[in-house]
N, CA, C and O atoms as a printed pandas DataFrame, in Angstrom:
     atom_number atom_name residue_name chain_id  residue_number  x_coord  y_coord  z_coord
0              1         N          MET        A               1    0.844   -1.168    0.000
1              2        CA          MET        A               1    0.000    0.000    0.000
2              3         C          MET        A               1    0.894    1.238    0.000
3              4         O          MET        A               1    1.881    1.297    0.733
4              5         N          SER        A               2    0.555    2.198   -0.802
5              6        CA          SER        A               2    1.365    3.407   -0.913
6              7         C          SER        A               2    0.930    4.463    0.094
7              8         O          SER        A               2   -0.168    4.412    0.649
8              9         N          THR        A               3    1.825    5.421    0.312
9             10        CA          THR        A               3    1.604    6.528    1.236
10            11         C          THR        A               3    1.695    7.834    0.462
11            12         O          THR        A               3    2.477    7.938   -0.484
12            13         N          MET        A               4    0.915    8.823    0.847
13            14        CA          MET        A               4    0.943   10.138    0.222
14            15         C          MET        A               4    1.489   11.145    1.233
15            16         O          MET        A               4    1.192   11.072    2.426
16            17         N          ALA        A               5    2.296   12.090    0.730
17            18        CA          ALA        A               5    2.816   13.166    1.575
18            19         C          ALA        A               5    2.783   14.463    0.777
19            20         O          ALA        A               5    3.355   14.550   -0.310
20            21         N          LYS        A               6    2.108   15.470    1.327
21            22        CA          LYS        A               6    2.023   16.780    0.677
22            23         C          LYS        A               6    3.048   17.717    1.318
23            24         O          LYS        A               6    3.153   17.796    2.542
24            25         N          VAL        A               7    3.802   18.424    0.472
25            26        CA          VAL        A               7    4.770   19.400    0.966
26            27         C          VAL        A               7    4.428   20.772    0.397
27            28         O          VAL        A               7    4.018   20.899   -0.757
28            29         N          THR        A               8    4.602   21.785    1.220
29            30        CA          THR        A               8    4.344   23.165    0.788
30            31         C          THR        A               8    5.572   24.041    1.013
31            32         O          THR        A               8    5.511   25.260    0.853
32            33         N          ALA        A               9    6.685   23.414    1.384
33            34        CA          ALA        A               9    7.943   24.133    1.602
34            35         C          ALA        A               9    9.094   23.178    1.340
35            36         O          ALA        A               9    8.900   21.963    1.281
36            37         N          THR        A              10   10.277   23.719    1.184
37            38        CA          THR        A              10   11.476   22.922    0.965
38            39         C          THR        A              10   11.758   22.056    2.183
39            40         O          THR        A              10   11.645   22.519    3.318
40            41         N          GLY        A              11   12.129   20.789    1.947
41            42        CA          GLY        A              11   12.494   19.900    3.049
42            43         C          GLY        A              11   12.437   18.442    2.636
43            44         O          GLY        A              11   12.107   18.113    1.497
44            45         N          ASN        A              12   12.765   17.574    3.584
45            46        CA          ASN        A              12   12.711   16.137    3.347
46            47         C          ASN        A              12   11.266   15.669    3.235
47            48         O          ASN        A              12   10.356   16.248    3.828
48            49         N          VAL        A              13   11.084   14.616    2.464
49            50        CA          VAL        A              13    9.764   14.010    2.296
50            51         C          VAL        A              13    9.779   12.704    3.072
51            52         O          VAL        A              13   10.389   11.726    2.643
52            53         N          GLY        A              14    9.106   12.692    4.214
53            54        CA          GLY        A              14    9.128   11.516    5.066
54            55         C          GLY        A              14   10.515   11.312    5.663
55            56         O          GLY        A              14   11.361   12.205    5.619
56            57         N          THR        A              15   10.736   10.124    6.219
57            58        CA          THR        A              15   12.032    9.784    6.790
58            59         C          THR        A              15   12.462    8.422    6.285
59            60         O          THR        A              15   11.653    7.498    6.197
60            61         N          GLY        A              16   13.722    8.302    5.959
61            62        CA          GLY        A              16   14.270    7.020    5.540
62            63         C          GLY        A              16   14.005    6.679    4.087
63            64         O          GLY        A              16   13.467    7.480    3.323
64            65         N          SER        A              17   14.400    5.470    3.731
65            66        CA          SER        A              17   14.324    5.001    2.351
66            67         C          SER        A              17   12.889    4.891    1.857
67            68         O          SER        A              17   11.987    4.482    2.588
68            69         N          ARG        A              18   12.706    5.265    0.610
69            70        CA          ARG        A              18   11.396    5.233   -0.041
70            71         C          ARG        A              18   11.565    4.756   -1.488
71            72         O          ARG        A              18   12.652    4.828   -2.061
72            73         N          SER        A              19   10.486    4.278   -2.046
73            74        CA          SER        A              19   10.381    4.056   -3.484
74            75         C          SER        A              19    9.362    5.060   -3.988
75            76         O          SER        A              19    8.169    4.930   -3.713
76            77         N          LEU        A              20    9.825    6.067   -4.728
77            78        CA          LEU        A              20    8.915    7.088   -5.254
78            79         C          LEU        A              20    8.105    6.505   -6.399
79            80         O          LEU        A              20    8.661    5.929   -7.334
80            81         N          LEU        A              21    6.780    6.660   -6.321
81            82        CA          LEU        A              21    5.883    6.145   -7.350
82            83         C          LEU        A              21    5.350    7.253   -8.249
83            84         O          LEU        A              21    5.255    7.073   -9.463
84            85         N          SER        A              22    5.001    8.401   -7.664
85            86        CA          SER        A              22    4.499    9.522   -8.460
86            87         C          SER        A              22    4.633   10.816   -7.669
87            88         O          SER        A              22    4.761   10.812   -6.444
88            89         N          ILE        A              23    4.599   11.922   -8.405
89            90        CA          ILE        A              23    4.636   13.257   -7.810
90            91         C          ILE        A              23    3.669   14.132   -8.597
91            92         O          ILE        A              23    3.652   14.099   -9.828
92            93         N          VAL        A              24    2.863   14.917   -7.878
93            94        CA          VAL        A              24    2.004   15.918   -8.499
94            95         C          VAL        A              24    2.461   17.278   -7.993
95            96         O          VAL        A              24    2.470   17.526   -6.787
96            97         N          LEU        A              25    2.840   18.156   -8.910
97            98        CA          LEU        A              25    3.237   19.520   -8.568
98            99         C          LEU        A              25    2.125   20.454   -8.996
99           100         O          LEU        A              25    1.722   20.457  -10.159
100          101         N          ALA        A              26    1.623   21.253   -8.051
101          102        CA          ALA        A              26    0.546   22.202   -8.342
102          103         C          ALA        A              26    1.057   23.621   -8.197
103          104         O          ALA        A              26    1.624   23.993   -7.170
104          105         N          GLY        A              27    0.846   24.408   -9.245
105          106        CA          GLY        A              27    1.193   25.822   -9.189
106          107         C          GLY        A              27    0.116   26.588   -8.442
107          108         O          GLY        A              27   -1.056   26.213   -8.475
108          109         N          GLY        A              28    0.505   27.646   -7.776
109          110        CA          GLY        A              28   -0.447   28.479   -7.051
110          111         C          GLY        A              28   -0.681   29.771   -7.798
111          112         O          GLY        A              28   -1.031   29.759   -8.978
112          113         N          SER        A              29   -0.488   30.896   -7.108
113          114        CA          SER        A              29   -0.670   32.204   -7.740
114          115         C          SER        A              29    0.563   32.619   -8.520
115          116         O          SER        A              29    0.598   33.698   -9.113
116          117         N          ALA        A              30    1.570   31.766   -8.520
117          118        CA          ALA        A              30    2.782   31.956   -9.333
118          119         C          ALA        A              30    3.159   30.593   -9.899
119          120         O          ALA        A              30    2.737   29.562   -9.376
120          121         N          ALA        A              31    3.942   30.585  -10.952
121          122        CA          ALA        A              31    4.426   29.322  -11.499
122          123         C          ALA        A              31    5.228   28.600  -10.417
123          124         O          ALA        A              31    5.835   29.238   -9.557
124          125         N          ALA        A              32    5.227   27.276  -10.464
125          126        CA          ALA        A              32    5.908   26.482   -9.447
126          127         C          ALA        A              32    7.025   25.660  -10.070
127          128         O          ALA        A              32    6.912   25.200  -11.206
128          129         N          THR        A              33    8.105   25.481   -9.314
129          130        CA          THR        A              33    9.163   24.557   -9.699
130          131         C          THR        A              33    9.472   23.656   -8.519
131          132         O          THR        A              33    9.348   24.050   -7.360
132          133         N          LEU        A              34    9.876   22.439   -8.842
133          134        CA          LEU        A              34   10.222   21.454   -7.821
134          135         C          LEU        A              34   11.487   20.736   -8.256
135          136         O          LEU        A              34   11.516   20.098   -9.309
136          137         N          ASP        A              35   12.533   20.839   -7.444
137          138        CA          ASP        A              35   13.741   20.041   -7.633
138          139         C          ASP        A              35   13.662   18.876   -6.663
139          140         O          ASP        A              35   13.428   19.070   -5.470
140          141         N          VAL        A              36   13.858   17.660   -7.174
141          142        CA          VAL        A              36   13.793   16.460   -6.343
142          143         C          VAL        A              36   15.184   15.850   -6.266
143          144         O          VAL        A              36   15.827   15.581   -7.281
144          145         N          ARG        A              37   15.627   15.641   -5.031
145          146        CA          ARG        A              37   16.886   14.947   -4.761
146          147         C          ARG        A              37   16.529   13.620   -4.106
147          148         O          ARG        A              37   15.592   13.556   -3.310
148          149         N          LEU        A              38   17.258   12.571   -4.429
149          150        CA          LEU        A              38   16.917   11.242   -3.937
150          151         C          LEU        A              38   17.591   10.889   -2.617
151          152         O          LEU        A              38   17.117   10.012   -1.896
152          153         N          ASN        A              39   18.687   11.562   -2.295
153          154        CA          ASN        A              39   19.476   11.181   -1.124
154          155         C          ASN        A              39   19.792   12.363   -0.226
155          156         O          ASN        A              39   20.943   12.548    0.170
156          157         N          GLY        A              40   18.788   13.165    0.100
157          158        CA          GLY        A              40   18.963   14.292    0.999
158          159         C          GLY        A              40   19.311   15.584    0.295
159          160         O          GLY        A              40   19.523   15.610   -0.917
160          161         N          SER        A              41   19.369   16.660    1.069
161          162        CA          SER        A              41   19.545   18.003    0.511
162          163         C          SER        A              41   20.900   18.222   -0.148
163          164         O          SER        A              41   21.032   19.113   -0.987
164          165         N          GLY        A              42   21.914   17.432    0.210
165          166        CA          GLY        A              42   23.241   17.606   -0.373
166          167         C          GLY        A              42   23.457   16.847   -1.668
167          168         O          GLY        A              42   24.513   16.972   -2.288
168          169         N          ASP        A              43   22.485   16.071   -2.082
169          170        CA          ASP        A              43   22.584   15.251   -3.289
170          171         C          ASP        A              43   22.341   16.098   -4.542
171          172         O          ASP        A              43   21.789   17.195   -4.461
172          173         N          ALA        A              44   22.752   15.586   -5.678
173          174        CA          ALA        A              44   22.488   16.250   -6.955
174          175         C          ALA        A              44   20.988   16.188   -7.262
175          176         O          ALA        A              44   20.288   15.280   -6.816
176          177         N          VAL        A              45   20.516   17.161   -8.025
177          178        CA          VAL        A              45   19.109   17.175   -8.435
178          179         C          VAL        A              45   18.866   16.023   -9.403
179          180         O          VAL        A              45   19.533   15.919  -10.433
180          181         N          ALA        A              46   17.906   15.156   -9.069
181          182        CA          ALA        A              46   17.575   14.005   -9.904
182          183         C          ALA        A              46   16.552   14.368  -10.976
183          184         O          ALA        A              46   16.579   13.822  -12.079
184          185         N          MET        A              47   15.648   15.295  -10.646
185          186        CA          MET        A              47   14.645   15.744  -11.623
186          187         C          MET        A              47   14.097   17.101  -11.206
187          188         O          MET        A              47   14.098   17.458  -10.028
188          189         N          THR        A              48   13.632   17.842  -12.195
189          190        CA          THR        A              48   12.989   19.128  -11.959
190          191         C          THR        A              48   11.643   19.122  -12.659
191          192         O          THR        A              48   11.539   18.760  -13.831
192          193         N          LEU        A              49   10.615   19.528  -11.931
193          194        CA          LEU        A              49    9.274   19.659  -12.500
194          195         C          LEU        A              49    8.890   21.131  -12.473
195          196         O          LEU        A              49    9.336   21.876  -11.600
196          197         N          ALA        A              50    8.068   21.550  -13.423
197          198        CA          ALA        A              50    7.579   22.934  -13.475
198          199         C          ALA        A              50    6.101   22.928  -13.827
199          200         O          ALA        A              50    5.658   22.192  -14.708
200          201         N          ALA        A              51    5.340   23.771  -13.115
201          202        CA          ALA        A              51    3.894   23.881  -13.359
202          203         C          ALA        A              51    3.532   25.347  -13.517
203          204         O          ALA        A              51    4.018   26.181  -12.753
204          205         N          PRO        A              52    2.689   25.686  -14.491
205          206        CA          PRO        A              52    2.268   27.075  -14.672
206          207         C          PRO        A              52    1.290   27.519  -13.579
207          208         O          PRO        A              52    0.794   26.702  -12.802
208          209         N          ILE        A              53    1.030   28.792  -13.537
209          210        CA          ILE        A              53    0.102   29.361  -12.557
210          211         C          ILE        A              53   -1.232   28.614  -12.603
211          212         O          ILE        A              53   -1.824   28.456  -13.671
212          213         N          GLY        A              54   -1.701   28.155  -11.441
213          214        CA          GLY        A              54   -3.012   27.533  -11.333
214          215         C          GLY        A              54   -3.176   26.194  -12.016
215          216         O          GLY        A              54   -4.303   25.724  -12.170
216          217         N          ASP        A              55   -2.085   25.560  -12.433
217          218        CA          ASP        A              55   -2.172   24.283  -13.136
218          219         C          ASP        A              55   -1.267   23.278  -12.430
219          220         O          ASP        A              55   -0.599   23.623  -11.455
220          221         N          SER        A              56   -1.240   22.044  -12.913
221          222        CA          SER        A              56   -0.409   21.030  -12.279
222          223         C          SER        A              56    0.247   20.139  -13.320
223          224         O          SER        A              56   -0.177   20.088  -14.475
224          225         N          VAL        A              57    1.287   19.440  -12.890
225          226        CA          VAL        A              57    1.966   18.444  -13.722
226          227         C          VAL        A              57    2.135   17.186  -12.877
227          228         O          VAL        A              57    2.208   17.247  -11.650
228          229         N          VAL        A              58    2.196   16.039  -13.564
229          230        CA          VAL        A              58    2.320   14.751  -12.892
230          231         C          VAL        A              58    3.544   14.028  -13.424
231          232         O          VAL        A              58    3.784   13.986  -14.630
232          233         N          TRP        A              59    4.314   13.460  -12.505
233          234        CA          TRP        A              59    5.414   12.562  -12.854
234          235         C          TRP        A              59    5.068   11.194  -12.287
235          236         O          TRP        A              59    4.633   11.078  -11.142
236          237         N          ARG        A              60    5.266   10.144  -13.110
237          238        CA          ARG        A              60    5.067    8.769  -12.643
238          239         C          ARG        A              60    6.326    7.967  -12.944
239          240         O          ARG        A              60    6.937    8.117  -14.002
240          241         N          ALA        A              61    6.701    7.118  -12.003
241          242        CA          ALA        A              61    7.851    6.243  -12.210
242          243         C          ALA        A              61    7.565    5.305  -13.380
243          244         O          ALA        A              61    6.423    4.899  -13.590
244          245         N          GLY        A              62    8.591    4.969  -14.128
245          246        CA          GLY        A              62    8.432    4.082  -15.267
246          247         C          GLY        A              62    8.321    2.610  -14.880
247          248         O          GLY        A              62    8.081    1.753  -15.731
248          249         N          SER        A              63    8.496    2.326  -13.602
249          250        CA          SER        A              63    8.452    0.963  -13.101
250          251         C          SER        A              63    7.459    0.875  -11.940
251          252         O          SER        A              63    7.308    1.828  -11.175
252          253         N          ARG        A              64    6.798   -0.249  -11.815
253          254        CA          ARG        A              64    5.868   -0.426  -10.692
254          255         C          ARG        A              64    6.593   -0.416   -9.344
255          256         O          ARG        A              64    5.986   -0.130   -8.312
256          257         N          GLN        A              65    7.885   -0.727   -9.358
257          258        CA          GLN        A              65    8.667   -0.729   -8.126
258          259         C          GLN        A              65    9.064    0.682   -7.706
259          260         O          GLN        A              65    9.535    0.883   -6.586
260          261         N          GLY        A              66    8.881    1.651   -8.582
261          262        CA          GLY        A              66    9.223    3.031   -8.272
262          263         C          GLY        A              66   10.702    3.315   -8.432
263          264         O          GLY        A              66   11.456    2.495   -8.958
264          265         N          VAL        A              67   11.103    4.479   -7.976
265          266        CA          VAL        A              67   12.493    4.919   -8.027
266          267         C          VAL        A              67   13.005    4.958   -6.593
267          268         O          VAL        A              67   12.433    5.643   -5.744
268          269         N          GLY        A              68   14.073    4.229   -6.324
269          270        CA          GLY        A              68   14.615    4.165   -4.975
270          271         C          GLY        A              68   15.209    5.494   -4.535
271          272         O          GLY        A              68   15.872    6.180   -5.313
272          273         N          ALA        A              69   14.964    5.845   -3.288
273          274        CA          ALA        A              69   15.474    7.087   -2.723
274          275         C          ALA        A              69   15.805    6.851   -1.255
275          276         O          ALA        A              69   14.937    6.449   -0.480
276          277         N          ALA        A              70   17.063    7.099   -0.866
277          278        CA          ALA        A              70   17.468    6.909    0.529
278          279         C          ALA        A              70   16.812    7.948    1.439
279          280         O          ALA        A              70   16.430    7.636    2.567
280          281         N          GLN        A              71   16.681    9.189    0.945
281          282        CA          GLN        A              71   16.004   10.256    1.697
282          283         C          GLN        A              71   15.520   11.308    0.705
283          284         O          GLN        A              71   16.248   12.254    0.409
284          285         N          PRO        A              72   14.292   11.156    0.185
285          286        CA          PRO        A              72   13.779   12.127   -0.778
286          287         C          PRO        A              72   13.771   13.546   -0.184
287          288         O          PRO        A              72   13.405   13.752    0.973
288          289         N          HIS        A              73   14.179   14.500   -1.000
289          290        CA          HIS        A              73   14.214   15.907   -0.576
290          291         C          HIS        A              73   13.600   16.756   -1.682
291          292         O          HIS        A              73   13.917   16.583   -2.859
292          293         N          ALA        A              74   12.720   17.675   -1.295
293          294        CA          ALA        A              74   12.027   18.555   -2.244
294          295         C          ALA        A              74   12.475   19.995   -2.043
295          296         O          ALA        A              74   12.480   20.498   -0.920
296          297         N          THR        A              75   12.852   20.657   -3.132
297          298        CA          THR        A              75   13.108   22.097   -3.114
298          299         C          THR        A              75   11.993   22.729   -3.927
299          300         O          THR        A              75   11.977   22.638   -5.155
300          301         N          LEU        A              76   11.062   23.369   -3.234
301          302        CA          LEU        A              76    9.832   23.882   -3.833
302          303         C          LEU        A              76    9.883   25.404   -3.921
303          304         O          LEU        A              76   10.253   26.075   -2.958
304          305         N          ALA        A              77    9.511   25.942   -5.079
305          306        CA          ALA        A              77    9.483   27.394   -5.271
306          307         C          ALA        A              77    8.186   27.793   -5.964
307          308         O          ALA        A              77    7.651   27.048   -6.785
308          309         N          GLY        A              78    7.687   28.988   -5.618
309          310        CA          GLY        A              78    6.470   29.522   -6.229
310          311         C          GLY        A              78    5.404   29.771   -5.179
311          312         O          GLY        A              78    5.105   28.891   -4.372
312          313         N          THR        A              79    4.835   30.956   -5.184
313          314        CA          THR        A              79    3.806   31.325   -4.216
314          315         C          THR        A              79    2.601   30.405   -4.333
315          316         O          THR        A              79    2.010   30.275   -5.404
316          317         N          GLY        A              80    2.242   29.770   -3.228
317          318        CA          GLY        A              80    1.081   28.880   -3.201
318          319         C          GLY        A              80    1.314   27.509   -3.789
319          320         O          GLY        A              80    0.367   26.737   -3.933
320          321         N          ALA        A              81    2.549   27.181   -4.133
321          322        CA          ALA        A              81    2.854   25.882   -4.741
322          323         C          ALA        A              81    2.780   24.765   -3.710
323          324         O          ALA        A              81    3.003   24.986   -2.520
324          325         N          SER        A              82    2.464   23.561   -4.183
325          326        CA          SER        A              82    2.513   22.369   -3.341
326          327         C          SER        A              82    2.884   21.172   -4.206
327          328         O          SER        A              82    2.676   21.166   -5.419
328          329         N          ALA        A              83    3.433   20.170   -3.554
329          330        CA          ALA        A              83    3.782   18.928   -4.246
330          331         C          ALA        A              83    3.301   17.767   -3.396
331          332         O          ALA        A              83    3.477   17.761   -2.178
332          333         N          THR        A              84    2.697   16.789   -4.044
333          334        CA          THR        A              84    2.246   15.583   -3.351
334          335         C          THR        A              84    3.043   14.404   -3.877
335          336         O          THR        A              84    3.053   14.123   -5.075
336          337         N          PHE        A              85    3.705   13.725   -2.965
337          338        CA          PHE        A              85    4.542   12.557   -3.281
338          339         C          PHE        A              85    3.778   11.300   -2.912
339          340         O          PHE        A              85    3.176   11.221   -1.841
340          341         N          GLU        A              86    3.805   10.308   -3.811
341          342        CA          GLU        A              86    3.284    8.991   -3.498
342          343         C          GLU        A              86    4.486    8.058   -3.443
343          344         O          GLU        A              86    5.303    8.033   -4.364
344          345         N          TYR        A              87    4.593    7.285   -2.354
345          346        CA          TYR        A              87    5.729    6.408   -2.201
346          347         C          TYR        A              87    5.342    5.164   -1.413
347          348         O          TYR        A              87    4.326    5.126   -0.718
348          349         N          ASP        A              88    6.193    4.147   -1.549
349          350        CA          ASP        A              88    6.061    2.909   -0.753
350          351         C          ASP        A              88    7.064    2.956    0.362
351          352         O          ASP        A              88    7.141    2.025    1.163
C-alpha cells in the first residue's frame, strides 16, 4: 500500500528510504518549480518539474517498483505551490 505526503515548503519528504511512485506539482498564484533529490539536501538534483500558474503536472515512475530514494528531498518554489509525493 502506498503513502501520500504533501509538501508546501522545501524539506525532506518523510524519513528514511522510499520508493517514489508519483509526484504531483501544483502551481499556485505563481508558477511552481520542484527540484527532487533522492538522497537528501546535499545530493544532486535528480529531476525538476515545473507547473504554470493555477495548473499542475504529474510525474510517474516508469516501473511499478518506483524509483529508490534513501532520503527524498524537495526544493519547492512559487507562491502557493505544493507537491504531493506517493511512495512505498
